[in-house]
N, C-alpha and C positions, 0 to 999 in steps of 0.2 A: 496710532491710540493718541499717541504722546503728543499730535496736534495738536489734539480738541482743545476748546480755548473752555471760560465758563460757560455751562449750559445756559444760564441766566441770559446771555446776549443771543439766544438763537429762538427764535419766535417758534419753530418748530425742530427741535434740539430730539437727535435721532437717538434712538433708544439705547446703541452700543454705547454711545458717548455716554447716557448717564448711565449706565452701568458700568462705564471705565472710572467715575467721578468716583461711582460709590466702591468700588475696590479699592480705591487710592485712597476710601477714609475720607473724603473730600466735602461728599454732603452723605445726607442720612438715608436710610429706606424710604422714610414717606418723603423725601426730597424727591428722592430716585421718580418714585411711584407718581408724582404730581408733575413731575416733568413728562414721562411719558404717557398721563393721562392727556393731558395738554398737545401733546402731538397728535393724537388720535380727536380729539375733538377744535383742533385748525385742522389737521385733515378734513375734518367733514364741513367746514367753515368755509375750508378755500373751494371746495369742489363746489358748493353753493353760488360761489364768487366767480367761476373761473370763467362766463363769461366778461366779466367787469377785469378779471386780471390778463385776458388776452387781450382785451381793447390798448388797456394800459401801455402792457408790452411793448405795444405797437408807438408809446410815443416817452423821446429822448427826455421830454424839458414838460413841465407842467406850470404854470405860477395861479401861487397862490394870494385869493385877495384878502386879506385881513389887515385891518390900522394898526402901526405900530409907532412906536414913539422913537426914531432913528437915536435922537440927542441923550436920551435918557438909556438905549444900548450903550452907546458910547460909554458914558458917564460910567455906566455899572464893570465895564471891558476894564477902564484906565485904573477902577481900583483892586483890580484881584489880577493885574496884567504880570503882576511882578511873582507868582505865582505857577507859570507855564512851564511846562513840563516838558522834556525834548524827548520826543519819540525817533528813536537814533535806527530808522529804516523806511523805505517804500517811497522816499523819495531824496529827489539825490542830493538832496542837504539837510533830508529827514524834516520834522514837523513839530509843531508844537500844540498842545491841548490843555484847556483847563477845563476840568470836569466841576461840572454845576448840580447835575443829579444823576442819581448813580445807583449802584449796591456797595458802594465804599463810603467812607466818612471824609475823608480826606484826598483832597484832589491830589495829591504826589503821589498817591497810590496808581492811578490810570496809569503811568506806564507798563505798573506789572501789567496790569488789564492787556495790553496792546500787544506786549510782550511774550503772555501766556505762561510766563515763566513765575517763580518764589512768593507762589501766592498764598502769602501769607499771613494777610491782612485778613479780619474776622470778617464774616457775614453773616447777616441776619435773615432768622426766616420765620414768617409767621406757623400759626399753629398747624396750620393745613398745608406745612412743605415747602410753600410756595417763599421765594426769597422778597424782603423787603426795600423797597427804593427808596433813597433816600435824598435828602438836598444838602451836599456838601459841605464842607466849610467854606469854598469857594461860594457854594449858590446861595448860602445866606446873605451875601455881602449883593447879590443880585436878583433881589425879589422883584422887578419888575420884569424881567425875562423870565421868568421861571412863571409868573403869575399869567403872562403873554403868551407864553406856551402849551401852559395847560388849559386854556381857555381854546385852543387851537383843536386839541386831541389829548384825548384822555388815557392815551395809551401811547404816551413819547418814546418808551427808554429812555435812551443815555441822552445829555442835554448836555453840551459842553462849547465852551469858546474854542475853534481850529485855525491856525494859523499857517502861511505858508511861506519858507522865507525868502528872500526876491532873488530874481534870475534862480531858480527852481523849477522840479516839476516832481508831481504826485504822477509812478508809474502807471500806464495801462495795467488794468485790472476789472475784475469781475467779482462782487460779492456773494455768485454764485456758488463760488469755489472756497471761498474764505474758510478755514476749519471751525471759526464758531457761527456757521451760517449753513446752510441744506451742505450735505455730505455726500451725498449721493444722486443719482436723476432723478429718482422716485420725489427726494424731497424737493429736487431745484424748482421740478415743473407747479410748487408751491408757491413757489418766491413771492412774498407780497408785500415788503419792505422797501421805502425808499426815504431816502437820505432829502431831510428840509434844509436847503441854505438863507442866513438873514446876513448879505455882509454888514461887516458894521464898518473896518476900515480895509481899500480896496484903491486901487488903481486902475486907468482905461487897458492896461496891459494883462489884467486877470484873465485867464479862457478857462471856462470847463467843457471838456469833449465828452460826447457820447457819442460809441461805436455803432456799426449796425451788425455784433458781432458777439457771443455770450461764454465764446470757447474760451479758456484758460491759456493765457499771456504767460509764458515764465520770462521773469527778468532778466536770465539768462542767457536766454534768445535774443535781447535786445532788437527785437524785431516794433516795426510803425505797422500802426493801423492806419487804411489810409479812406475806408468811407467813414465818417462824422462827421458830427452836429454838433459844431464848437459856440457857443454863447457865454458874452460879458454880464455879468451881473450887479448892476449900480446898486448903489446905495439906496434903501425904502424898496427895494423889490424882496418879495418871498419866492423863492423857488424849488421845489423839487426836482431830483433826476430819477433815472433808471438808471440803478446801479445794476441790476441783473448783466446789462450790457458795460462790454468794456468803457473805460471812461476815466480820464483822465484831468488831471488840475496843471495848468499852469502862470506861473507868474514871473514876468517877463519886466516887471516895474522897478524901479529900484527900494520901495520900501513894504513891507513885511504886512499880510495879507490878515485878518483878519473875518472870519465868518461864525455866526451862531448856527450851531450843526445839531439838528436834531432825527432820531428815525421816526417814521410815522409808518401807519400798514393801513392795509382798505380790507383786512382778513372782517369776515361778519360786517360790512360797512354799512350795510342797511340800519345794522341796530347801533349805529356810531354815528350819533344827529352829530358831534362838533366834524369831524373831518371828513366825513362823506358830501359836506359842502364843497370841498373842490373838487370834487371826482366827478 
């Protein structure tokens, strides 16, 4: 149980995780019940979206046709780049994030969110027990990016700038097996979240790779994946990828890579007119 992370980050937070957070005093009974009710609702919607889910899980990448002003995105990145936080795990040289939209007020707390430790910052909840999502201190300096993504989907979950240092790799992993996502096979089958990337600063040696397997790969095994699709995403493109499969990111260049990153989902996509356009 100690590996569970904040249930706010799971579209389907398992009841056992919600109960554990309640017993730890991290969430109230009302919030625990809200997460449990949401899980039941998502299960129902997932069943209704099963055909679309199966279709998309056969696609490693998908392109999103939406107009963006790349120059404005880069301008906003440069305003907050000094606020980057070092995530010292998951990559050969770590990676960095600047949280723009989250359940936290300050982007400096995004390190804690990724580690799952020392969760001593304040999280606000609505009267019904649901978490309050906020524009962070860094996000307030990036109004164009926040506005653009909110026009793409009304359920973005977290929005961040994410970087990868030169000559480094984010190791093979699948989001199906991350502790803050679905934790059992029952929930894995209902996974409906796709990370969306918008390159802001990149180079021709940056590649994202999506494999043909969803099985968990322990980093200690140091095993490679032989069957995968690789893609370089250029400035101006918007691309989502299938994070249910093992995926890896490689920056073989000598320049730090920066992307705008957010999660989207297609649960109940028929009633989500914004994001369904891309499906």
